[in-house]
C-alpha distance (Angstrom), angle and dihedral (degrees) to the residues before:
residue distance angle dihedral
M1 . . .
T2 3.80 . .
T3 3.81 100.4 .
R4 3.79 95.4 94.1
L5 3.80 114.2 170.1
F6 3.80 100.2 144.7
G7 3.80 106.1 110.4
E8 3.81 95.9 18.1
P9 3.85 123.8 122.6
V10 3.80 94.0 -119.0
Q11 3.81 114.2 -179.7
R12 3.80 113.8 -106.9
R13 3.78 108.0 -93.2
E14 3.82 92.7 -156.6
D15 3.78 96.5 60.8
P16 3.84 104.3 78.4
R17 3.80 91.5 57.0
L18 3.80 95.3 43.9
L19 3.81 96.2 41.9
T20 3.79 93.1 50.8
G21 3.80 94.3 53.6
Q22 3.79 96.4 -103.3
G23 3.79 95.5 120.6
R24 3.79 118.6 119.9
F25 3.78 109.6 -143.1
L26 3.79 126.1 176.4
D27 3.78 95.9 -91.4
D28 3.82 90.7 50.7
L29 3.81 88.3 66.9
G30 3.78 131.4 76.2
S31 3.80 99.5 27.8
G32 3.81 91.1 171.0
A33 3.80 96.8 42.7
L34 3.77 126.3 116.8
A35 3.79 113.7 -104.3
A36 3.79 129.4 -123.9
A37 3.79 126.5 -152.8
F38 3.79 132.7 174.5
V39 3.77 138.6 -135.4
R40 3.79 103.9 -137.6
S41 3.77 129.6 -164.4
P42 3.82 116.7 -94.4
H43 3.82 88.9 -163.7
A44 3.79 128.8 77.1
H45 3.80 91.9 -145.5
A46 3.78 126.9 10.4
R47 3.77 145.8 130.7
I48 3.78 117.9 -114.5
R49 3.80 107.5 -127.9
D50 3.79 99.6 172.8
V51 3.81 143.5 -12.4
D52 3.81 115.9 -147.5
V53 3.81 114.0 -167.1
T54 3.83 96.7 168.0
A55 3.80 97.6 109.5
A56 3.80 92.1 48.9
L57 3.80 94.5 56.7
D58 3.81 92.3 78.9
V59 3.81 95.2 57.9
D60 3.79 110.2 118.9
G61 3.78 111.0 -119.1
L62 3.81 95.1 23.8
I63 3.81 110.2 147.4
A64 3.80 106.1 172.5
I65 3.81 145.8 -15.0
Y66 3.80 122.5 -154.1
T67 3.81 133.7 -172.3
W68 3.80 127.4 178.3
E69 3.81 90.1 -87.8
D70 3.82 89.4 62.0
L71 3.77 94.7 56.7
P72 3.82 120.7 98.6
E73 3.78 115.4 -118.8
R74 3.81 96.7 -98.8
V75 3.80 92.7 48.9
G76 3.80 95.4 42.1
R77 3.79 96.3 55.6
P78 3.81 120.4 110.9
L79 3.78 111.3 -84.8
P80 3.82 116.8 -98.3
L81 3.77 123.1 -80.0
L82 3.78 93.2 -132.5
I83 3.80 102.3 -162.9
P84 3.81 113.4 30.0
H85 3.79 118.1 -165.6
P86 3.82 131.3 -175.5
A87 3.80 89.8 -122.4
L88 3.81 91.5 54.2
T89 3.79 92.8 84.1
H90 3.80 96.2 161.9
G91 3.79 106.2 34.3
R92 3.79 113.9 170.0
T93 3.80 132.5 -176.9
A94 3.80 133.0 -173.1
Y95 3.78 129.0 -105.0
P96 3.82 115.5 -114.9
L97 3.81 86.3 -111.9
A98 3.79 118.4 19.0
K99 3.79 115.1 -90.3
E100 3.82 113.3 -152.6
T101 3.82 95.8 -41.7
V102 3.80 137.0 50.7
R103 3.79 118.2 -154.5
H104 3.78 105.5 -172.5
V105 3.77 139.1 22.2
G106 3.79 107.3 -90.9
E107 3.79 98.8 31.8
P108 3.85 108.6 145.3
V109 3.80 115.2 -110.0
V110 3.81 105.9 163.3
M111 3.80 132.6 23.3
V112 3.81 119.4 -150.4
V113 3.81 126.1 -167.7
A114 3.80 120.7 -164.1
T115 3.78 139.8 155.7
D116 3.81 91.1 -90.9
R117 3.78 138.8 6.6
Y118 3.81 94.3 -105.9
L119 3.79 92.1 58.5
A120 3.80 91.9 42.6
E121 3.81 89.6 54.4
D122 3.81 90.4 46.9
A123 3.79 89.7 54.7
C124 3.82 91.4 47.4
G125 3.78 89.3 54.6
L126 3.82 91.4 56.2
I127 3.81 96.1 50.5
E128 3.80 112.3 100.5
V129 3.79 118.9 -150.4
D130 3.79 117.3 -168.7
Y131 3.80 108.2 -145.3
E132 3.79 130.9 -172.7
P133 3.82 102.6 -150.7
L134 3.79 117.2 -135.1
K135 3.79 129.4 -163.3
P136 3.82 107.7 -84.7
V137 3.78 124.5 -138.4
V138 3.81 109.4 -134.9
G139 3.80 126.1 172.8
L140 3.78 131.3 17.8
E141 3.79 97.8 -92.2
D142 3.80 90.7 48.7
A143 3.79 89.9 50.2
V144 3.80 96.2 56.0
Q145 3.79 99.6 32.1
S146 3.80 106.1 40.1
G147 3.76 126.4 80.7
H148 3.80 92.2 -129.7
L149 3.79 118.7 103.9
V150 3.80 130.6 -151.4
H151 3.81 89.7 -156.4
E152 3.77 115.2 26.3
D153 3.81 92.1 -140.0
V154 3.82 97.1 50.3
P155 3.83 110.0 87.5
G156 3.78 114.9 -140.2
N157 3.81 89.9 -2.8
I158 3.81 88.2 -88.4
G159 3.77 110.6 143.7
A160 3.79 97.4 173.0
H161 3.78 139.9 11.3
L162 3.79 124.3 -172.6
V163 3.79 134.9 173.3
Q164 3.79 126.1 -170.2
E165 3.78 120.6 179.9
V166 3.80 133.2 -177.5
P167 3.82 117.6 -169.2
S168 3.77 124.2 -143.0
A169 3.79 122.0 -97.4
S170 3.82 88.6 -95.2
G171 3.79 92.3 50.6
L172 3.79 99.4 -102.6
S173 3.77 117.7 147.7
A174 3.79 118.0 -126.1
G175 3.80 91.0 -103.0
E176 3.81 92.4 50.3
A177 3.81 92.4 46.4
I178 3.81 91.6 50.4
D179 3.81 92.7 48.2
A180 3.80 90.7 50.5
A181 3.81 95.4 46.4
P182 3.84 121.8 108.7
H183 3.82 90.7 -126.8
T184 3.80 133.0 28.5
L185 3.78 135.6 -176.5
S186 3.80 132.8 -172.9
F187 3.80 125.8 -168.6
R188 3.80 146.0 144.2
L189 3.80 128.7 -118.2
D190 3.81 129.5 -165.7
I191 3.80 130.6 -160.5
E192 3.78 118.3 -174.9
R193 3.79 129.4 -143.6
S194 3.77 122.5 -84.2
A195 3.79 134.1 164.3
S196 3.78 144.6 -143.5
T197 3.85 99.7 -111.5
P198 3.84 96.2 -178.1
L199 3.79 119.0 -164.1
E200 3.82 89.6 -108.1
G201 3.78 119.4 45.3
R202 3.78 125.3 -145.4
G203 3.79 121.0 -66.0
V204 3.82 142.8 170.8
Y205 3.79 132.2 -162.3
A206 3.81 120.5 -177.5
R207 3.77 137.5 -178.6
W208 3.80 130.2 -177.6
D209 3.80 124.6 -161.3
G210 3.80 96.7 -171.0
A211 3.79 94.7 -92.0
D212 3.79 108.8 33.7
L213 3.78 133.0 41.1
R214 3.79 122.0 -146.7
V215 3.79 117.1 -167.6
Y216 3.79 128.5 -175.7
S217 3.79 114.1 -161.2
S218 3.77 134.6 175.3
T219 3.77 90.3 -127.2
Q220 3.79 143.1 139.6
T221 3.79 92.5 -140.4
S222 3.79 116.4 41.6
T223 3.81 96.6 166.9
S224 3.81 92.6 53.3
V225 3.81 91.7 47.0
R226 3.80 86.9 52.5
M227 3.80 92.4 54.0
A228 3.80 92.4 45.1
I229 3.82 92.4 51.0
A230 3.80 92.8 46.9
A231 3.81 90.7 50.7
A232 3.81 95.0 46.4
L233 3.79 95.7 45.1
G234 3.80 96.6 39.9
L235 3.81 93.8 -119.9
P236 3.80 128.5 144.1
L237 3.78 109.1 -103.4
T238 3.80 89.4 -122.2
S239 3.82 89.5 61.5
V240 3.81 93.6 59.3
E241 3.80 126.8 75.7
V242 3.80 122.4 -176.3
I243 3.78 122.1 -170.3
A244 3.78 128.7 -175.1
P245 3.82 106.9 -150.7
D246 3.79 119.1 -166.1
V247 3.80 104.5 -37.2
G248 3.78 119.4 -151.5
G249 3.77 98.0 -142.9
G250 3.78 132.3 -46.2
F251 3.83 111.4 -171.9
G252 3.82 89.9 179.8
V253 3.79 102.9 -56.3
K254 3.82 90.8 95.6
I255 3.79 94.2 52.4
V256 3.82 89.6 78.0
H257 3.79 111.5 97.9
P258 2.81 141.9 -137.3
W259 3.76 100.5 15.6
P260 3.84 111.2 -164.6
E261 3.80 89.5 -104.7
E262 3.82 91.7 54.3
I263 3.82 88.0 63.2
L264 3.80 101.0 33.4
V265 3.81 98.9 48.6
P266 3.84 95.2 51.1
W267 3.82 90.6 43.0
A268 3.80 91.7 52.8
A269 3.81 90.7 45.2
M270 3.81 89.4 55.9
L271 3.79 93.2 43.7
L272 3.80 94.9 48.7
G273 3.80 97.7 33.5
R274 3.80 89.3 -131.3
E275 3.80 135.7 112.2
I276 3.82 111.0 -101.8
K277 3.80 131.1 -169.8
W278 3.77 134.9 -172.9
T279 3.77 126.2 -176.6
E280 3.76 123.1 -176.1
D281 3.80 121.7 -118.4
R282 3.77 120.5 -141.8
R283 3.80 97.5 -100.9
E284 3.80 89.9 49.7
H285 3.76 89.0 54.4
F286 3.80 92.3 52.7
I287 3.80 95.7 48.7
S288 3.81 104.6 26.7
S289 3.80 110.0 36.8
A290 3.82 121.7 55.8
H291 3.81 142.7 -67.6
E292 3.81 134.4 -164.2
R293 3.82 147.7 -176.4
G294 3.86 102.3 65.0
Q295 3.82 111.0 136.7
V296 3.80 142.5 139.5
Q297 3.81 114.7 -148.8
H298 3.81 127.6 -165.6
V299 3.80 111.7 -163.2
R300 3.79 132.2 -167.5
V301 3.81 118.1 178.5
G302 3.79 137.2 176.0
F303 3.83 123.9 -160.2
D304 3.79 144.6 165.3
D305 3.81 131.9 -117.2
D306 3.82 92.1 -83.0
G307 3.78 92.0 52.8
R308 3.81 95.6 -106.7
V309 3.80 110.2 154.1
L310 3.79 109.5 -121.7
G311 3.77 96.5 175.5
M312 3.80 137.8 0.2
D313 3.79 131.4 -172.6
V314 3.81 120.3 -172.0
R315 3.80 125.4 -176.8
I316 3.79 115.4 -168.5
L317 3.77 132.6 -166.0
H318 3.80 108.0 -161.1
D319 3.81 122.6 -165.6
H320 3.80 109.3 -142.6
G321 3.80 95.5 171.2
A322 3.78 124.5 -137.7
Y323 3.81 98.7 -31.7
T324 3.81 142.0 22.9
P325 3.83 106.7 -142.7
Y326 3.80 92.3 148.0
G327 3.78 95.5 43.2
I328 3.79 119.7 -134.6
I329 3.79 99.2 -47.2
V330 3.83 92.7 126.2
P331 3.84 98.2 57.8
I332 3.81 90.7 39.8
I333 3.79 89.0 56.9
T334 3.81 91.5 45.9
S335 3.79 92.2 51.6
T336 3.80 95.4 47.9
Q337 3.82 102.8 34.0
L338 3.80 89.0 49.2
L339 3.81 86.6 84.2
G340 3.80 91.4 70.7
P341 3.82 117.5 173.9
Y342 3.79 92.2 -26.4
K343 3.80 136.7 105.6
L344 3.78 109.7 -144.1
G345 3.76 125.9 -160.5
A346 3.81 93.5 -129.0
Y347 3.78 130.9 -10.9
R348 3.76 135.1 -165.5
V349 3.78 124.1 178.1
E350 3.78 127.3 -179.9
F351 3.75 127.4 179.4
S352 3.77 136.4 -177.2
S353 3.79 116.0 -160.4
V354 3.78 109.3 -153.7
Y355 3.79 139.5 -166.2
T356 3.79 122.5 -119.7
N357 3.80 132.0 172.3
T358 3.78 92.2 -104.7
V359 3.79 136.5 98.2
Q360 3.79 112.9 -59.7
V361 3.80 119.5 -96.0
T362 3.80 122.0 -125.9
P363 3.82 132.0 154.7
Y364 3.80 119.3 -53.7
R365 3.81 121.7 -175.6
G366 3.78 104.3 -58.0
A367 3.83 91.1 23.7
G368 3.79 102.6 -145.9
R369 3.81 94.8 -27.3
P370 3.83 96.9 99.7
Q371 3.80 88.9 56.9
G372 3.79 92.9 48.1
V373 3.79 93.4 46.6
F374 3.81 90.7 47.5
C375 3.80 88.5 55.0
M376 3.80 97.0 48.1
E377 3.79 97.6 39.4
R378 3.80 92.8 47.7
T379 3.80 85.9 50.9
M380 3.80 92.0 52.7
D381 3.81 91.4 49.6
K382 3.81 92.2 49.3
I383 3.79 91.3 49.9
A384 3.81 90.5 50.6
R385 3.80 92.7 49.0
H386 3.82 91.7 46.9
L387 3.80 91.0 52.7
G388 3.81 96.2 37.4
R389 3.79 90.6 -122.5
D390 3.79 132.6 136.7
R391 3.78 110.7 -88.8
T392 3.80 92.9 -128.9
E393 3.81 91.8 52.6
V394 3.78 91.8 56.7
R395 3.78 90.9 50.4
A396 3.80 92.0 48.2
A397 3.79 90.3 51.5
N398 3.80 89.8 60.7
F399 3.81 100.9 41.0
I400 3.77 124.3 125.1
Q401 3.80 103.9 -120.9
P402 3.83 125.1 -124.0
D403 3.80 93.1 -112.9
E404 3.82 91.6 54.8
F405 3.83 96.0 71.1
P406 2.93 130.5 148.8
Y407 3.80 84.8 49.8
D408 3.78 119.8 -169.1
Q409 3.82 113.2 -149.2
R410 3.84 87.4 -171.5
M411 3.78 94.4 -128.5
T412 3.80 136.4 108.5
F413 3.80 116.8 -107.4
Q414 3.82 129.6 -148.8
D415 3.82 92.0 -86.4
G416 3.81 91.5 58.1
R417 3.82 89.9 -110.6
P418 3.83 128.9 115.5
L419 3.80 116.4 -77.5
I420 3.80 96.0 -117.8
Y421 3.81 119.0 155.9
D422 3.80 109.7 -138.1
S423 3.83 103.0 -159.0
G424 3.79 144.2 -20.1
D425 3.80 147.7 132.6
Y426 3.78 107.9 -136.7
P427 3.83 98.6 170.5
E428 3.81 90.3 55.4
M429 3.77 90.6 46.7
L430 3.81 90.5 53.5
R431 3.79 90.7 49.4
L432 3.79 90.9 52.0
V433 3.80 96.2 48.4
K434 3.80 92.6 46.7
E435 3.79 89.0 52.1
L436 3.79 92.6 46.0
I437 3.82 95.4 51.7
G438 3.81 95.4 34.6
W439 3.80 94.0 -119.4
D440 3.79 98.2 167.4
D441 3.81 92.8 45.4
F442 3.80 97.7 42.6
E443 3.79 109.6 141.9
R444 3.77 112.2 -134.6
A445 3.78 117.0 -132.8
P446 3.81 135.0 161.1
N447 3.81 112.8 -78.3
R448 3.80 93.1 5.5
G449 3.77 121.5 112.7
I450 3.76 141.6 171.0
G451 3.78 126.4 -142.8
I452 3.76 140.4 -176.5
G453 3.79 138.5 -162.6
C454 3.80 134.6 -175.8
Y455 3.77 130.0 -162.0
V456 3.78 145.5 171.1
E457 3.80 118.0 -147.4
G458 3.79 125.0 -157.3
T459 3.81 106.1 -137.9
G460 3.78 139.2 172.1
V461 3.79 96.1 38.3
G462 3.80 116.6 -175.3
P463 2.84 165.6 -149.3
Y464 3.83 92.8 136.2
E465 3.80 150.7 -69.6
G466 3.77 130.5 -154.8
G467 3.77 140.2 -147.8
H468 3.78 135.0 -157.3
V469 3.80 123.0 -160.6
Q470 3.80 126.8 -173.5
I471 3.80 130.3 178.7
T472 3.80 112.1 -157.0
S473 3.79 129.8 -157.2
D474 3.81 91.7 -94.2
G475 3.81 89.1 62.6
R476 3.78 93.9 -109.3
V477 3.80 121.9 139.8
H478 3.79 117.5 -139.1
V479 3.81 116.3 -162.5
S480 3.79 125.1 -172.7
T481 3.77 133.8 177.3
G482 3.77 131.4 174.0
L483 3.77 102.2 -126.6
T484 3.79 119.4 90.5
S485 3.79 136.0 -117.4
Q486 3.79 128.1 -131.3
G487 3.79 99.9 172.6
Q488 3.81 102.1 -57.3
G489 3.80 94.8 125.5
H490 3.80 97.3 -107.7
Q491 3.81 93.3 150.1
T492 3.79 87.0 59.9
V493 3.81 104.9 39.9
F494 3.81 95.2 41.4
A495 3.80 89.0 49.6
Q496 3.82 89.2 50.6
I497 3.79 90.4 53.8
A498 3.81 92.9 48.2
A499 3.81 93.7 44.7
T500 3.80 91.0 50.8
E501 3.80 95.4 45.6
L502 3.82 94.4 46.1
G503 3.79 100.0 35.0
V504 3.81 95.2 -123.8
P505 3.80 132.3 132.1
I506 3.79 111.8 -93.3
E507 3.80 89.5 -126.8
R508 3.80 88.1 71.3
V509 3.81 93.9 54.6
S510 3.81 123.5 89.6
V511 3.81 125.0 -175.9
V512 3.81 129.9 -155.3
T513 3.81 122.5 -169.9
G514 3.79 135.4 178.0
D515 3.81 98.5 19.7
T516 3.81 114.5 122.2
R517 3.81 89.3 -161.4
R518 3.80 88.6 67.0
F519 3.79 100.5 34.4
G520 3.79 122.3 12.1
Y521 3.80 103.8 -175.2
A522 3.78 121.6 67.1
V523 3.78 143.1 118.0
G524 3.80 105.4 -142.6
T525 3.77 148.9 -106.1
F526 3.81 112.0 -68.0
A527 3.81 140.8 96.0
S528 3.83 93.8 47.8
R529 3.78 88.7 -73.9
A530 3.82 108.5 127.0
A531 3.79 99.7 89.6
V532 3.80 93.9 40.3
M533 3.78 96.1 45.7
S534 3.80 107.6 31.6
G535 3.80 92.9 26.7
N536 3.78 91.7 59.8
A537 3.81 92.7 40.6
I538 3.81 90.4 53.3
A539 3.80 90.8 47.6
L540 3.80 90.9 51.7
A541 3.81 91.3 47.9
C542 3.81 89.9 49.3
R543 3.79 90.2 52.7
K544 3.79 90.2 55.1
V545 3.80 90.3 50.6
R546 3.79 91.9 45.6
E547 3.80 92.0 51.5
K548 3.80 91.3 51.2
A549 3.81 92.9 44.9
L550 3.80 91.6 52.7
R551 3.82 91.1 47.8
I552 3.81 93.2 51.7
A553 3.80 92.7 42.7
A554 3.79 90.2 49.3
D555 3.83 89.6 58.8
A556 3.79 91.4 48.6
L557 3.82 93.3 47.0
E558 3.83 94.7 37.1
A559 3.78 88.6 -126.1
N560 3.78 138.6 126.8
P561 3.86 112.1 -94.4
A562 3.80 88.6 -133.6
D563 3.81 88.9 62.7
L564 3.80 94.1 56.3
E565 3.77 133.6 88.6
I566 3.81 135.1 175.6
T567 3.79 120.7 -122.9
E568 3.81 124.9 174.1
G569 3.79 90.0 -16.3
I570 3.83 94.6 -50.7
V571 3.80 123.2 115.4
H572 3.78 109.4 -145.7
V573 3.76 142.8 159.7
V574 3.79 111.7 -93.3
G575 3.79 107.8 -100.6
D576 3.82 93.4 8.8
P577 3.82 110.2 77.5
K578 3.83 91.1 174.4
A579 3.81 91.5 65.9
A580 3.77 92.0 72.3
V581 3.78 146.1 126.2
P582 3.85 127.2 -165.9
L583 3.79 118.7 -114.8
S584 3.79 87.0 -122.2
T585 3.80 89.3 63.0
V586 3.79 91.1 45.3
A587 3.81 88.0 54.3
V588 3.83 88.9 53.1
L589 3.79 92.5 48.7
A590 3.81 89.9 49.3
N591 3.80 90.8 63.4
P592 3.85 112.1 55.2
L593 3.82 108.2 -155.0
R594 3.78 139.3 -161.8
Y595 3.81 94.2 -160.5
A596 3.80 131.7 51.5
F597 3.80 112.9 -137.7
D598 3.80 96.6 170.4
D599 3.80 140.0 -12.4
E600 3.81 92.9 -75.2
A601 3.81 93.1 48.7
A602 3.82 89.9 50.8
R603 3.80 89.0 65.4
A604 3.83 90.5 63.8
T605 3.81 100.4 46.9
Q606 3.77 123.0 116.9
F607 3.82 97.8 -100.9
S608 3.82 98.2 37.0
G609 3.78 96.8 95.3
Q610 3.81 100.0 43.0
S611 3.79 98.6 95.0
S612 3.77 92.2 50.5
G613 3.76 96.0 41.0
G614 3.82 94.4 -103.8
A615 3.79 126.6 176.1
S616 3.78 117.1 -1.0
P617 3.84 114.7 -101.0
D618 3.79 87.0 -140.9
R619 3.81 92.2 67.2
P620 3.82 128.0 64.8
P621 3.82 114.0 -110.9
V622 3.82 88.7 -117.6
A623 3.79 110.0 42.0
E624 3.78 120.5 -128.2
G625 3.79 109.4 -86.6
D626 3.81 91.4 17.1
E627 3.81 130.6 104.6
P628 3.81 131.4 -145.6
G629 3.76 117.0 -103.2
L630 3.75 134.8 38.1
E631 3.76 102.7 -87.9
G632 3.77 141.3 111.4
R633 3.78 141.0 -167.5
D634 3.77 128.1 -158.8
Y635 3.79 141.6 161.6
Y636 3.76 134.1 -140.8
S637 3.80 117.9 -147.5
P638 3.83 116.3 173.4
I639 3.76 127.1 -147.5
R640 3.82 88.2 -134.5
S641 3.78 142.7 -21.4
T642 3.76 126.9 -65.2
F643 3.81 117.3 -126.0
A644 3.77 120.4 -135.9
A645 3.79 120.1 -173.2
G646 3.75 142.2 -165.0
M647 3.77 146.6 174.2
H648 3.79 125.6 -144.2
A649 3.79 130.9 -167.9
A650 3.80 131.9 -175.0
V651 3.77 142.5 -176.5
V652 3.80 116.7 -144.3
E653 3.77 135.8 -176.4
T654 3.80 124.3 -153.8
D655 3.79 122.9 -157.4
P656 3.83 109.6 -116.7
L657 3.82 91.8 -142.1
T658 3.80 108.4 31.1
A659 3.83 98.3 26.1
E660 3.79 89.3 -132.6
I661 3.80 110.3 164.5
K662 3.79 121.2 -137.6
V663 3.80 125.6 -175.5
L664 3.80 106.4 -140.0
R665 3.80 100.7 178.0
Y666 3.78 136.1 8.3
A667 3.82 127.5 -169.6
V668 3.79 130.7 -173.9
V669 3.79 132.7 -170.9
H670 3.78 112.1 -172.2
D671 3.79 136.8 -176.5
C672 3.80 117.5 -164.1
G673 3.79 96.2 153.2
K674 3.78 116.5 -110.7
L675 3.81 111.5 5.5
I676 3.79 116.0 -126.7
N677 3.81 93.8 -172.0
P678 3.83 116.8 2.6
M679 3.81 92.7 -165.0
I680 3.80 93.2 56.1
V681 3.80 91.6 46.1
E682 3.80 87.9 50.7
G683 3.80 90.1 52.2
Q684 3.79 91.6 49.6
I685 3.79 90.2 52.0
H686 3.80 93.9 47.6
G687 3.80 92.0 49.4
G688 3.78 91.4 46.5
V689 3.79 93.2 51.0
A690 3.81 89.9 50.8
Q691 3.79 89.7 50.7
G692 3.79 90.2 46.7
I693 3.81 92.9 51.8
G694 3.80 87.1 51.9
G695 3.80 89.6 53.2
A696 3.79 93.0 46.0
L697 3.80 100.1 47.1
Y698 3.81 111.7 12.9
E699 3.79 122.6 13.2
R700 3.78 121.7 82.6
M701 3.79 137.1 138.2
V702 3.80 107.9 -125.9
Y703 3.80 118.6 -158.3
D704 3.79 124.3 -174.6
S705 3.80 123.5 -142.9
H706 3.81 90.2 -88.7
G707 3.80 92.8 59.0
Q708 3.79 93.6 -106.9
L709 3.79 116.0 144.9
V710 3.79 99.3 -132.2
N711 3.81 98.3 -168.3
A712 3.81 101.3 45.9
S713 3.79 96.6 143.1
F714 3.78 138.7 60.6
M715 3.81 87.8 -108.8
D716 3.81 89.2 67.3
F717 3.80 105.1 21.2
L718 3.79 105.1 84.9
M719 3.77 122.5 -140.2
P720 3.80 134.6 169.1
Y721 3.79 121.5 -100.4
A722 3.79 124.2 -148.5
T723 3.82 87.2 -90.8
E724 3.82 90.1 65.3
I725 3.81 95.5 50.7
P726 3.81 116.9 83.0
H727 3.77 125.4 -148.0
V728 3.81 106.7 -80.8
E729 3.80 114.5 -133.9
T730 3.80 112.4 -154.3
A731 3.77 141.9 -172.3
H732 3.79 129.1 179.1
L733 3.77 132.7 -140.7
E734 3.79 118.4 -167.2
T735 3.81 118.7 -152.0
P736 3.81 102.6 163.4
S737 3.78 117.7 -134.0
P738 3.82 112.5 -117.7
L739 3.80 89.8 -154.3
N740 3.81 100.8 77.5
P741 3.82 137.3 38.6
L742 3.81 94.9 -112.5
G743 3.81 96.0 45.7
I744 3.80 92.4 -130.7
K745 3.80 136.0 141.9
G746 3.79 130.8 -164.9
A747 3.80 125.3 -86.7
G748 3.81 109.1 173.5
E749 3.80 98.8 101.8
A750 3.78 98.8 31.2
G751 3.79 98.7 99.9
V752 3.79 96.6 56.8
I753 3.80 102.4 43.1
P754 3.83 106.7 83.0
V755 3.81 100.7 24.6
S756 3.81 98.5 103.2
A757 3.80 90.1 48.9
V758 3.81 92.0 48.4
I759 3.81 94.4 48.0
A760 3.81 91.4 46.1
S761 3.80 89.8 51.1
A762 3.80 91.9 50.8
I763 3.83 95.0 45.4
E764 3.79 90.7 48.7
D765 3.79 89.2 50.8
A766 3.81 90.9 50.3
E767 3.80 97.2 44.5
G768 3.79 106.3 28.0
V769 3.82 92.8 -133.3
D770 3.80 128.8 115.9
I771 3.79 113.3 -95.7
D772 3.79 103.6 -160.6
R773 3.80 101.8 147.4
M774 3.78 130.9 61.5
P775 2.93 141.5 -126.2
I776 3.76 96.2 39.1
S777 3.80 125.4 -162.9
P778 3.81 129.0 -160.8
S779 3.80 90.3 -106.5
E780 3.81 91.3 53.0
L781 3.78 91.5 48.4
F782 3.80 89.5 48.2
D783 3.81 89.8 54.2
L784 3.82 91.6 48.0
R785 3.78 89.2 57.6
G786 3.79 87.4 65.3
């Protein structure tokens, strides 16, 4: 085939529509729908003594008010614990509306439906809830040391406890290897909470026609929301449709499902027989959705004179907030991805995941990896400083070598599969990033420092994704897959894959994602998995379609299928372009018809081939085991995850008086296997680095001792502007994955993962003080100076 678009920097096909205001986001839908609003708890921990709705009943336009007592049994159950784990011994999830007790500020207590949002909010303001405040548990130390409990039946507030240990080659435990090592270090690291804060908050719009329920949700997993709604409302799955319209960012917070509103809004729509919509305001998002990152890490490490790690023991306290709807995926990822590109002599990691009276914790871009990388890269820097060696030399001394792949880290990853790295070349990556940032030639100056950070990212986790491809009689290719899009460029990269596999111009390819009407089986968009999972599924589906197209064209051309190829949408004999048939005609021939709807359809009717001796009367029009039409469906299910990798480096400058921190240069070398679209990968990296700089220097969720989030608005929650983000210099290394047909790995989270570690390394180099807590502000740096 000559239509080769895989690997080309094709312009994003989504952008003209979105940049000219033609996007259709959740709040653009349902202009005539009723509006829902919620009374949310102002307390971090309290018992609900009474709810008085009397004053709200006189609000014009009020339709309904619901508390937990109004919910039927199926709807009023606790929300699902999506990912159980044997170590999650005390998993707890919230009720759709609080039952008896609230456990964080922002927990929904009452749902109001009115003719518009203004009136619904007015009614909410008139509802009086009588609370009995309880002592809140705030902060990790408070959680494990105090006698106060978030859940009365969870001792010590510990929801989960997990230990994984890998002995050395000689059989030494991590503790024994550390004790026997020539050098040892012990230290503590802290990472504070942050959150996704996408441009568009959550939202749900539902309509019921008496038999079928259609729900639009700003979600990262429409098929799973569909199944959750069907289960909660007692509906057949075939009676529920869930569609993700344009979604203004997700970053992980929209992978949680179902949110309370995703059950309550459809339920009320069915009950009232009216369309209902709810869209989240910004404060609601801060206090009612999900956060991440917060951990305390205690590290003990032993190493030799070259800096090789002989033993490492890490104990992690992970704050999972008030509930655990997404299980303990985040600390599992931290504990396993902490290993990075290194082979350690012996490794032991233990984490306790604890409840606090704060917003629940679920994955946020990077999903536990930034914390793990911060731990390991801070460790590498401390080893280098202890030995007086260059920081890159110590890293190189611990690298897994190119000839050691696949490399088994002898642990269990988040997908329950072995932690086996599929491919990589870490020494070459280090050489490239040093060259890019000018490491060896860096000119020392007061208050200027250079830092580095390395990481490995598990991507493309299972269990599966699927793709459907159809070529219609106009020669157009229609691609659909079940996972959703939040700006990653799926309409472009999936079209590139299809165009390359089928030999058609990309202009003839359309892509639909996140619509259960088009594709009913999917897992979702998270964990840098879309390109690996759906990309390969679409490629496999295209290959089925291609095989059928060549078979049908071979009959029409009286040729051998092996002698045919497809170029620019034309099937032709290799070396003889005149012996050809358009794919549009092949699509017609693939669907034998009784009726002629147009000139093209007439070519496939039952009498059309008689004069030219068409199809044999001894064969059925549709062969046994075949199907009409030129389309195919396939699924990709990996045996385990692929492992992308990267190395970042930065130069920072700190103000000698104000301690303001400025990032002067930033360099990235990234390996995500074969690149489908280098420009889109570049954009993902740039956006990730910007998000990572926010997490390193600005963004944090600040709770007071009463469990109140004190910066729950964009007036108080700091974030970087374009002026704070340097130009990002990038280079790419391609080590194809042997685990999938396209040889690709994920890239969506790569940019954000090591940034805090890199910035900490550079600030420490500039200032000569230990940087063991992130994010770091100018005032904190000023205090560290003493």
